C-alpha positions as CSV (number, residue, x, y, z in Angstrom):
1,M,0.0,0.0,0.0
2,T,3.0,2.2,-0.1
3,D,3.7,4.7,-2.9
4,G,5.4,3.7,-6.1
5,L,7.1,5.8,-8.8
6,V,7.0,4.4,-12.3
7,S,5.8,5.3,-15.8
8,T,3.0,3.7,-17.7
9,K,5.4,1.1,-19.0
10,G,6.7,0.2,-15.6
11,I,9.8,2.3,-15.7
12,R,10.2,5.1,-13.2
13,T,10.8,8.4,-14.9
14,S,10.7,11.1,-12.2
15,P,10.1,11.4,-8.4
16,T,6.6,12.7,-9.0
17,S,5.3,10.2,-11.6
18,R,2.9,7.5,-10.6
19,L,1.8,4.2,-12.1
20,V,-1.9,4.6,-12.8
21,W,-2.8,0.9,-12.9
22,A,-1.0,0.1,-9.7
23,D,-2.9,2.9,-7.8
24,S,-6.1,1.8,-9.5
25,L,-5.5,-1.8,-8.5
26,K,-4.8,-0.9,-4.9
27,G,-8.1,1.1,-5.0
28,W,-10.1,-1.9,-6.1
29,L,-8.3,-4.2,-3.6
30,I,-9.0,-1.9,-0.7
31,I,-12.7,-2.0,-1.6
32,L,-12.5,-5.8,-1.5
33,V,-10.7,-5.6,1.8
34,V,-13.5,-3.6,3.4
35,M,-16.2,-5.7,1.8
36,G,-14.5,-8.9,3.0
37,H,-14.4,-7.6,6.6
38,A,-18.0,-6.5,6.3
39,I,-19.0,-10.0,5.4
40,Q,-16.9,-11.4,8.2
41,W,-18.5,-9.1,10.8
42,V,-22.0,-10.1,9.6
43,L,-21.5,-13.8,9.4
44,G,-19.1,-14.3,12.3
45,K,-18.0,-18.0,12.7
46,E,-20.1,-19.0,9.6
47,V,-18.0,-16.8,7.3
48,D,-16.1,-19.9,6.0
49,E,-19.2,-21.0,4.2
50,S,-19.4,-17.8,2.2
51,H,-18.0,-18.3,-1.3
52,T,-17.8,-14.6,-1.9
53,W,-15.6,-14.2,1.3
54,N,-13.4,-17.1,0.3
55,L,-12.9,-15.7,-3.2
56,I,-11.9,-12.3,-1.8
57,Y,-9.6,-13.8,0.8
58,S,-7.9,-16.2,-1.6
59,F,-5.9,-13.3,-3.2
60,H,-6.6,-9.8,-2.0
61,M,-3.8,-9.3,0.6
62,S,-1.3,-11.2,-1.5
63,A,-2.1,-8.9,-4.4
64,F,-1.2,-5.9,-2.2
65,M,2.1,-7.6,-1.5
66,A,2.7,-8.4,-5.2
67,V,2.1,-4.9,-6.3
68,S,4.4,-3.6,-3.5
69,G,7.1,-5.9,-4.8
70,W,6.5,-4.7,-8.4
71,L,6.9,-1.1,-7.3
72,T,10.1,-1.9,-5.3
73,Y,12.0,-2.9,-8.4
74,R,13.6,0.3,-9.7
75,P,15.7,-0.2,-12.9
76,R,18.6,2.1,-13.5
77,Q,18.2,3.7,-10.1
78,K,21.3,4.6,-8.0
79,P,21.9,2.5,-4.9
80,V,20.4,3.9,-1.8
81,G,21.8,3.3,1.7
82,V,20.2,0.6,3.8
83,G,19.6,2.9,6.7
84,K,17.9,5.5,4.6
85,V,15.6,2.9,3.1
86,L,14.7,1.4,6.5
87,V,14.0,4.8,8.0
88,R,11.7,5.6,5.1
89,R,9.8,2.3,5.4
90,A,9.6,2.6,9.1
91,N,8.0,6.0,8.7
92,Q,5.6,4.7,6.1
93,L,4.6,1.5,7.9
94,L,5.8,1.1,11.6
95,V,4.9,4.6,12.7
96,P,1.3,4.3,11.6
97,F,1.2,0.8,13.0
98,F,2.1,2.0,16.5
99,C,0.0,5.2,16.3
100,W,-3.2,3.4,15.3
101,T,-2.5,0.6,17.8
102,I,-1.9,3.0,20.7
103,L,-5.1,4.9,19.7
104,F,-7.1,1.7,19.7
105,I,-5.7,0.7,23.1
106,V,-6.5,4.1,24.5
107,I,-10.1,4.0,23.2
108,K,-10.6,0.5,24.7
109,G,-9.2,1.7,28.0
110,W,-6.6,-1.1,28.2
111,N,-3.2,-1.1,29.9
112,L,-1.0,0.6,27.4
113,L,2.3,-1.2,27.8
114,G,0.9,-4.7,28.3
115,S,-1.6,-4.4,25.4
116,L,1.1,-2.8,23.1
117,W,3.4,-5.8,23.7
118,Q,0.5,-8.2,22.9
119,F,0.0,-6.5,19.6
120,I,3.7,-6.7,18.8
121,Y,3.8,-10.4,19.9
122,K,0.7,-11.2,17.9
123,P,0.4,-8.4,15.2
124,D,-2.1,-10.4,13.2
125,D,-4.7,-9.5,15.8
126,L,-5.3,-6.1,14.1
127,F,-3.0,-4.0,11.8
128,W,-0.8,-6.9,10.7
129,F,-0.4,-5.8,7.1
130,L,1.8,-2.7,8.1
131,W,3.9,-4.8,10.4
132,V,4.4,-7.6,7.9
133,L,5.2,-5.4,4.9
134,F,7.9,-3.5,6.9
135,F,9.7,-6.8,7.8
136,I,9.3,-8.1,4.3
137,H,11.1,-4.9,3.1
138,L,13.8,-5.5,5.8
139,L,14.2,-9.2,4.8
140,F,14.3,-8.1,1.1
141,I,17.2,-5.6,1.8
142,L,19.1,-8.2,3.9
143,L,18.8,-10.7,1.1
144,Q,20.1,-8.2,-1.5
145,R,23.1,-7.5,0.8
146,L,23.7,-11.2,1.2
147,S,23.7,-11.7,-2.6
148,D,26.3,-8.9,-2.9
149,A,28.5,-10.4,-0.2
150,L,28.4,-13.9,-1.8
151,H,28.7,-12.5,-5.4
152,L,25.4,-14.1,-6.4
153,P,22.7,-12.9,-8.7
154,P,20.1,-11.2,-6.4
155,T,17.4,-13.5,-7.7
156,I,18.9,-16.7,-6.2
157,P,18.7,-15.7,-2.5
158,L,15.3,-14.1,-3.1
159,V,13.7,-17.2,-4.7
160,V,15.4,-19.7,-2.4
161,T,14.3,-17.9,0.8
162,A,10.7,-17.3,-0.5
163,L,10.4,-21.0,-1.2
164,V,12.2,-22.6,1.7
165,L,11.1,-20.4,4.6
166,P,7.4,-21.3,4.3
167,L,8.3,-25.0,4.6
168,V,10.4,-24.3,7.7
169,I,7.6,-22.3,9.4
170,G,5.1,-24.9,8.3
171,F,7.0,-27.6,10.2
172,F,7.6,-25.5,13.4
173,R,4.1,-23.8,13.2
174,T,5.2,-20.6,14.9
175,D,3.1,-17.4,14.5
176,N,4.8,-15.2,17.1
177,F,5.7,-11.7,15.9
178,G,3.8,-12.3,12.7
179,I,6.6,-14.6,11.4
180,H,4.1,-16.9,9.6
181,F,2.6,-14.0,7.7
182,I,6.0,-12.5,6.8
183,V,7.3,-15.7,5.2
184,F,4.0,-16.5,3.5
185,Y,3.6,-13.1,1.9
186,L,7.3,-12.7,1.1
187,M,6.7,-15.1,-1.9
188,F,4.1,-12.7,-3.4
189,F,6.4,-9.7,-2.8
190,V,9.1,-11.5,-4.6
191,L,6.7,-12.6,-7.4
192,G,5.8,-9.0,-8.0
193,Y,9.4,-7.9,-7.9
194,L,10.6,-10.5,-10.4
195,T,7.7,-10.1,-12.7
196,H,8.6,-6.4,-13.1
197,Q,12.3,-7.2,-13.5
198,Y,12.1,-10.1,-16.0
199,G,10.0,-9.6,-19.1
200,I,9.9,-13.4,-19.6
201,L,7.5,-13.6,-16.6
202,Q,5.1,-11.2,-18.2
203,I,2.2,-12.9,-20.0
204,H,0.7,-11.0,-22.9
205,N,-1.4,-13.8,-24.4
206,K,-5.0,-13.1,-23.4
207,A,-6.1,-16.7,-23.8
208,V,-3.5,-17.9,-21.3
209,L,-4.5,-15.2,-18.8
210,V,-8.2,-16.3,-19.2
211,A,-7.3,-19.9,-18.7
212,L,-5.3,-19.1,-15.6
213,A,-8.1,-17.0,-14.2
214,L,-10.5,-19.9,-14.6
215,V,-8.1,-22.2,-12.7
216,W,-7.9,-19.6,-9.9
217,L,-11.7,-19.4,-9.8
218,L,-11.9,-23.2,-9.5
219,L,-9.3,-23.3,-6.7
220,A,-10.7,-20.2,-4.9
221,W,-14.3,-21.7,-5.0
222,H,-13.0,-24.5,-2.7
223,W,-10.6,-22.2,-0.7
224,R,-10.9,-22.2,3.1
225,M,-9.0,-20.2,5.6
226,H,-8.0,-23.1,7.8
227,A,-8.9,-26.3,5.9
228,L,-8.1,-28.2,2.8
229,P,-10.7,-29.1,0.2
230,S,-11.9,-32.6,0.6
231,W,-10.6,-33.6,-2.8
232,V,-7.0,-32.6,-2.1
233,P,-5.0,-35.7,-1.0
234,T,-2.8,-35.4,2.1
235,V,0.6,-36.9,2.7
236,S,1.1,-38.6,6.0
237,F,4.7,-37.5,6.6
238,L,3.9,-33.8,6.0
239,P,2.0,-31.6,8.6
240,E,-1.4,-30.7,7.3
241,S,-0.5,-27.0,7.9
242,I,2.0,-27.3,5.1
243,A,-0.6,-28.7,2.7
244,Q,-2.9,-25.9,3.7
245,Y,-0.3,-23.2,3.1
246,A,0.6,-24.9,-0.2
247,Y,-3.0,-24.8,-1.5
248,R,-3.4,-21.2,-0.4
249,A,-0.1,-20.3,-2.0
250,V,-0.8,-21.9,-5.3
251,T,-4.2,-20.3,-5.5
252,A,-2.9,-16.9,-4.7
253,V,0.1,-17.2,-7.0
254,I,-2.1,-18.0,-10.0
255,A,-4.4,-15.1,-9.1
256,N,-1.5,-12.7,-8.8
257,V,0.1,-13.8,-12.1
258,V,-3.2,-12.9,-13.8
259,I,-3.5,-9.6,-11.9
260,L,0.0,-8.4,-12.5
261,N,-0.3,-9.1,-16.2
262,A,-3.9,-7.9,-16.8
263,A,-4.0,-4.8,-14.6
264,P,-1.7,-2.7,-16.7
265,F,-4.1,-3.1,-19.7
266,L,-7.4,-3.0,-17.8
267,L,-6.7,-0.2,-15.2
268,S,-4.6,2.4,-17.0
269,G,-7.6,4.3,-18.4
270,S,-8.3,8.0,-17.8
271,S,-12.0,7.7,-17.2
272,R,-13.6,9.5,-14.3
273,L,-14.3,6.3,-12.4
274,N,-10.7,5.1,-12.8
275,A,-9.4,8.5,-11.6
276,R,-11.4,8.2,-8.4
277,I,-10.4,4.5,-7.9
278,T,-6.7,5.6,-8.5
279,L,-7.0,8.3,-5.8
280,L,-8.6,5.7,-3.5
281,G,-5.6,3.5,-4.1
282,Q,-3.2,6.3,-3.0
283,W,-5.3,6.4,0.3
284,S,-5.4,2.6,0.7
285,L,-3.1,2.4,3.7
286,G,-5.2,4.9,5.6
287,V,-8.5,3.3,4.6
288,Y,-7.1,-0.1,5.7
289,V,-6.3,1.0,9.2
290,A,-9.3,3.3,9.7
291,H,-11.9,0.8,8.6
292,L,-10.4,-1.9,10.8
293,T,-10.4,0.4,13.8
294,L,-14.1,1.3,13.1
295,L,-15.3,-2.2,12.6
296,T,-13.4,-3.7,15.5
297,L,-14.7,-1.0,17.9
298,Y,-18.2,-0.4,16.6
299,G,-19.0,-3.0,14.0
300,R,-21.1,-5.2,16.2
301,A,-22.9,-2.3,17.7
302,A,-23.8,-1.0,14.2
303,L,-25.2,-4.3,13.2
304,R,-27.4,-4.4,16.3
305,L,-29.1,-1.2,15.1
306,L,-30.5,-3.0,12.1
307,P,-33.7,-5.0,12.5
308,S,-33.1,-8.8,13.0
309,S,-35.2,-9.4,9.9
310,T,-32.8,-7.4,7.7
311,P,-31.6,-9.7,4.8
312,Y,-27.9,-10.8,5.0
313,C,-26.9,-9.0,1.8
314,L,-28.4,-5.7,3.0
315,R,-26.6,-6.0,6.4
316,V,-23.3,-6.5,4.5
317,L,-24.0,-3.6,2.2
318,V,-25.0,-1.2,5.1
319,L,-21.9,-2.2,7.1
320,F,-19.6,-1.9,4.1
321,A,-21.1,1.6,3.2
322,L,-20.7,2.8,6.7
323,A,-17.1,1.5,7.2
324,F,-15.9,2.6,3.8
325,T,-17.5,6.1,3.8
326,L,-16.3,6.9,7.3
327,S,-12.8,5.6,6.6
328,V,-12.4,7.7,3.5
329,L,-13.6,10.7,5.5
330,I,-11.2,10.0,8.3
331,V,-8.3,9.7,5.8
332,F,-9.3,13.0,4.2
333,L,-9.3,14.8,7.6
334,L,-6.0,13.3,8.6
335,K,-4.4,14.4,5.4
336,Q,-5.3,18.1,6.2
337,N,-2.6,18.3,8.8
338,K,1.0,17.3,8.1
339,Y,1.6,15.8,11.5
340,T,-1.5,13.5,11.5
341,A,-0.7,12.6,7.9
342,R,2.8,11.6,8.9
343,L,1.9,9.8,12.1
344,F,-1.3,8.0,11.0
345,L,-0.9,7.7,7.2
346,G,2.9,7.4,6.7
347,K,3.0,10.4,4.5
348,I,6.6,11.7,4.5
C-alpha cells in the first residue's frame, strides 16, 4: 500500500510520476478488503461458508504484497543506503502501525504497555499488514546485501528464501511476531518484484490469462482459511499445515500472475471512475487501518441497530457503506494536517 514511482510502461521516470494501474489496482483491492471484513462481521463464525468471502480472501492481501514488490523494483536507479531505506519504510509503515495501535488501546481503556506488547507479539490481531510489509522490506534488503556479499545474482537468495522459509515455518508452526505472515507473503512480494524485473515472466497472451483466471476461480471456490478441500490428498509425513499453506499459496500465485499481467491493460484508463479509484488506491493504507479500527470498535454495535429481519446482503452492504465512507472521511481529515498525515498515514 506504499507509494510507487513508475511510468505507464513500468519504468520510473521522475520522483513525481505514478503508475496509474498500480494505484487503481490498490483502490479496487481496498474496496474488496472492506467488503471482506463487512461479510466477516456479519457472518461471524459462519464466514467460511461464504464463497464470496473465500474468493476475496484467496488473493486480496497477497495482491497488495505483489504490487508492492513490483513497485520496489527500480531499474537504473542509483543504490540507496540501507539505513535510509529502512527509516523511510519505518516512517511509512511502523509509525502508523504503532500510532493506530496506541489509539485503539486508549479508546478501549486497556493497559498501554501490556496491550502494546501483545499487539507486537501477535500483530495479526489487528493491523498486521503494516507490520508484515515492513519486515518483508527488511528481509528483502538483507537478502540483497547477502547476494552482494556472496557475489550471487540477487534472484537466487530471493527465490530460495521465498520457497524454503514457508516450509520451515510450516514444520515449526510458529506465529509469534507475525513470522508466519512474513514468510508467507514474502513469496508474493518476490513474485511482483521478479515479474517487473524479467520480461519473460510477463504474459501477454489473453487466452493464457483467461485460462489461468479460470483455474484460480476453481481453486478459490473451494478455498478455506484453515482447511483443505476434501478432494485434495494429504501426505502422512507432512504436517497438514504445510498442505494448507501450499493450497493457499498456489491459489494466490495464480491469481497474482493474472492480476500483475492484466491490470496494466485494464486499469490504465483515464475515465472519471478510474481516476477516483486511483485516488482511493493512494489512500489505501489509511482506509485499511481506519476501517479496521471502526469495525473492531463499533461493527457489532452498528449491526445491532438493524432489525433482526434485515436480509444478509443488505446487512453486509450497510456495514460496508458505513465503514468505507467513514474511513475515507477519516483519511481525508488526517491528510489536512502534516503531523497527522505523517503519524497515521505514513506520508513523509
